[in-house]
N, C-alpha and C positions, 0 to 999 in steps of 0.2 A: 504494500499498498504505497503509497505516493505522498498523500498528503493527510494529515489527522486533525480536525480542527476539534476541538468540545466546546461544545456551545448548547444553546437551545433551538427546539423546531417547532414551528408552526403548521399545521394545516389548515390553511383558508378554509373556514364553511364556504360550503356553495361555489368556490371558484377551482378547483384541480377536478372537481367531480360534477361542473356545470346543473348543478342543483338538481338532483334526480327525485328529490322527496320535495318539490317545491308545494305549496299550499292549494289545496281543491278550491277555496271560494274565494278568500278575501287578498287583497294587494297585501306583500310582503317587502320590506327592502332591506338588505344587511349589507353592513359597512365591514369592510375588513382593513386594519392596518396592521402589518408582516414584516420584519427585519429577519434578513436572511444571511448568511454566513458568506454562500455562493447562488450564484443564481443558475443553477443546471434545467435543463430542456429536454426531456427527452434521452438521459444520459448525456447531454453534451452540456459543459460548461461555457456562458454566454458572457458569465460577469463575475465579477468579486462581489463584494458586501455588497448588500443593494434591500432599498426601501421599494416595498411592495401594495400600495393601498390597492384596494377595489370597492366597489358597490355592485350590486347587483338587485334587479327587481322580477317580482315574479308575481303572477295573476294566474289563477286557475293553474293550467299544464303549462302555460306559456313562462317564457323566463328571459330576460336580457341583461347583458351587463359591462364594464367597463373595467379593466385589469391594467396594473400599470407597473414595471420594473424602471428604478432611478438606480442606477451605478454608483456605488459609495466608493469603490475602490475601482481598478484598472478593468478591464472589457477584454473578453476575447475574441469577438465577434465585431467588433467596431464599430458598437453601437452602445450612448452612455444610456441608452433610454429605451423602453417599448412600449407600447399603449393596445392593446387587444379588445376589439370591441365584438359581441358574441350575442346571440340569441337561438333560441330554442324551444325546442316543444317535447313533454315527456310525459308517457302516461303508464298505467299498470295493464298490461294485456290480459292477465290474469291475475289470482293472488298471489303469486309465485316470480313470474317475472315481467318485467317493467323495458320498454322502451324509450330510449332517447335520440332524438335528430337535431342539426343544429346546424349553424354558420358561424365561421371565425374568421376575425381580419386584424392582419398584423402589422403594424405600423410602429416604422422602428424610427427613432430620434425625428420624429414629429413628419415625416415623409421621407421616404429614398428608393430607387430603384429597387431595394430589397423587399419591399411591401408585398404582402400575400395574403391571398385568400384560402381559407379549410373550408370543407365541409365534412360532419362527423354522423356517425350512426353508432347506436351500442345497446346492449344489453344487460340490464342487472339482475340478480336471480336473489329470490328473498330464501336462501337456507343455510347452510351452513357456511364460514368464512363470508358471506356475501360475495360471491364472485361477482366478476364483470368481463367483459371483454368490446373492444371497442374497435370503429375501422375510422380513421381518418384520410382524405385526401387534397392536397395542396394542389390548386390548378395555376399558381403561376411556378412554382419551385418544381412539380412534377414528383412530387414525394409521397409515399403510402407508409404509414404507420401501422400498424397493429400489438395492440395495448389490452394485456390484462392483468386484473390487479384482483386481490382476496385483503381482507380486513378482520379481524379478530379483538375485541372491547373485553379488556376484564375487570368488574367494578373494583376498586376499592374505599368501600362504604366507610369504613375507620374516619376518612379525609374527605369524604365526599368528592371525590374523583375517580379517575378509571385509568387503567392505561391501555392506550388505543395502536394495538399491532396492524401494521398494513405491509405489502410487498407487491411487485410488478414486476412482470416483465414485456420488453415491445421490440419488437423486429421493424426496423425505419429500412425501407425503400426509396435511395433515393438515384438518378442516374447514374453516380462515378463510382458509389460503394453502397452496399449493404451494411449495415451494421444491428447487434443486439446489447440489450444493456438490461440490466433490471435493478431493484433497487430494496430496501428492508428498512422498516424503520417504527419509532414507537414516539406517541405522544401522550400528553397528559393533559387535558380540558381540566379549569376549574372554573365554574361561575363566580362571578363577580357578582349579580344580581340575576333579574329573570331573563335581561335581555343580553347583556354583555358577559364574554367568555373568554377567558385569558387562558390560552394553549401554550405548553410547552413541548420541546422534544427534539431527536435527532433522528438523523438519516443518513442510511450507507449507499453509495450509487456505485454501478460500477460499468462501463462499454468497453468490446470488444474489441476496437479498431485505433489504428494508431493516426487516422485521417482527421479525426476530430481534434480541435483548439480543447486546449486544458489537461487535466488529469485522467487516466483511464478509470480511477478510482478515488471517489473521496468521502469522508464525512460531512453532510451539512447540517448546520443547526440553524433554526431560526426561534423565534417567539415572536406570538400576535396577538392582535384581540378583535373580536369579534361581537357585533353590536347589531342585532336586531329591531326594528322596526314593524 
């Protein structure tokens, strides 16, 4: 392992999962404020320490949001900021399976020739380990991404929190090279109030290619607060 960072990690509610459990009737808004020790996207390190705020609105099965990352330290991709706009629709097919589909627009440094648009579709399963599988296709970069993930939560009632374990595996098809990445992590959410949650944890990420910028493996830490309205 080339790089070890001992810090805190947050899994921003509603951002990485694209709000698969949006409320069925009322309008809801979620604000997330997160600090990460490294910005890693699908196994590739894009920047060092970064501040990543986001806001998402959900109404029934529809949701839309804006996610931003601003590098505090050096970048590996040549962009000091990224803003993602996304919208989607998720609904339950039956008591066990839910479908999620949407579109995202990636904008770098306020707009550049590297901006791209991606569509996605995924299935999540209400069974042991809560598995999900997603397919993404970027029209501008011609990249296909296949990502599977699982999660498991262990309550820690004595201190009013839980240990939320997660793992993911991704296969990325790009014009010049394919690669695989994986991650495992644990986070600890703590409710500050009925609407605010502080989450901390750590994640280990690995990729199997030397063509990406940054390290092949590293620990990523962050801390964040999520506020719902």
